[in-house]
C-alpha angles and dihedrals in degrees: 000000000000111000107209089175093070110109112255091234089067094050120079119230113229117202125197116215112211116063091356114058089010115044089212135057112258094201093054091044091053093051089047088049091055090050091051093051096045095239113180091217087080090084088058095059095090093053091048095049089054086065096063135270095282094051091044092056091044093057092043094049089049088065105028147358131186117267105259092203092060101044118115105246123202107244090203092059093044087055090052091052094047089050092051093045089053089055091053095249125156108248123198133186108217118175144159086230114105118278092249092056093045092049092048090054094043090049092048096048095036096199103106130095090205139001124206128181142157121299129342100189127110119273093253092053099045100086096040096048095051096235114201125236104230097221138108112343094008092055091048092051092048092052097043090051089049103039106012133240107318091002098123142040117233133204113199138143111206141066088249083071095060093099090048092050091046089060094046131094089225128020113211118187129193111233094323119202123224091260093057092043090054095047089048094047090051088060094048094257114139104206119210109206119232112202132349124317109283119253119253112277088218089056090049092048091051090053088046090056088061101225089183087067092059088080086077091067089066082088087077086072094057096088089053090051094052093043091050095220115139092183089073098054092093097059088043088055093051090048088053091053090052091050092047090054094045093045094049087053090051092047090053094051092044090052089049091053094043096048095124095041094047091051092055090051116092094228106019091060087074092062109116097247095044091045091048094236087122117047117235091239090058092051090050094047093049093051091050090055099040099049097052090042090055093052090043092055091046094049092047102044115018136056121281092246091062090055090053092050089048090051090051090047093052095042090050089046092055095041087054093047094049102037125341097068089068091056117097112245092352089082095060092042088054094048091052090048092052090056092048093048085064090063090044089052092053090054091048093049095050102031091243116154106228121224111244085226090061093051091048092047091052091046091058094038097052094042087056090051094046092055090048086056090056091042088057094052091050093047089055089047092050093048089053094049097252128138109194133035116239112239096011131078097240138120133199088241087063092070098095093051093048089047091052095048091048095050093046093050092047092052090046090052089055091049094049090050089054090053088048091055090053098046111119094224093050092047090056089058094056129063093208104024093166089071086069087072089070087068092070099066091046090054091048092053095043098046093044092049091050087057092052096047089047092051091049093050101251097118102096098156146035103305092234093050089043089056092051088061100036115094099212091045088052092048090051091050093048091050089052092052091047092052090050094049093047090047089055095042093052098240109161122232 
């Protein structure tokens, strides 16, 4: 019989870890962390899993645990703990996560009287000794044996906590949804919400897919614009859709790999995966659906050359995420190449033969923008008093070098466009090719302004994405398109 009349100070508060104290799942984060660091033990995961949950966690924890200092903790649960502590209550962290992980979190937060998790034996002993996974019914039995039926209050978050709540005096649930509340009510459990209602996981997934980044894929339309062939717009749009899907999958995987680094960043820490509003498992599942779908559409609708370019784009993106982004200079070269590949993809999807001048122009232009992106990160770091970027081999003292490279590449891009405008083959394609010269001063203005904004600390995003939101950049882009269209249409200046 639950005794709600017992004073709170005499009732221990039991707190779950994954999804409750921590918004994310430490087990999933550990596996993703191993993936991001290329650990060979990943190939042993299936064999460990066959030994049971407890043995699996034992093996995994022996090799790696999630960094307790970088986990996304739930402020509402922390507040509950602080309130209970001020009342003189005993507070325990009890989780199905491995004991090493639970200890790491307890030591970091330093607010628990005791911390209990799964296992604690050596990997070689886990399977033989029949270690128990401390979740669900096992956790309920453990707590009832220690505190008695109704002798504890419990904060959880998932339907696996139902037997634990059933044995508790008070059942506290972190942002429970309607489905969980109905299942609990059917079992006679009165859930008390902790914190505001959780945001939709689908909404969080959509934000994690970074739809604002899809604007970059408009570059696929550039070959159609220069070729002046409206009949090729449809395959170019299909190619854009494929790139959007593949890019979103890559963003999800990149965010999973960069969890710790993103959480240390002033803005990136708000990304759904870093903030814990989107479970790691959802991110992995979405990437596993988006990527094959992109290739399926490409193979079914577009020329084979486009599929090859998409393969190259994805391979280069993953190489960047897993390895190349930590290599000095290589990272900005790869970023520039990924932009240029979008233009190549547009040509492959439509059969348009690209001008070598256009490819050279894109190489210089996007190298300039890639270095601006790194400049912006270092400017932020300098303003916060830091010296070195986390996860990248860049120092604040590198700013003048990056700035010089970016300005040089920008001026080279304008020069190449001027040479493009004077190329005999290009001039034969346009009725009024001299109008193309009007693009040069626009480029001078736009690229110079981007440099000023970056140096003054106003560039808080990818420069291409920033341009899609910046009114002056949009006007500059519109004027450029108008000049190209007028040059093609033969409208005299």
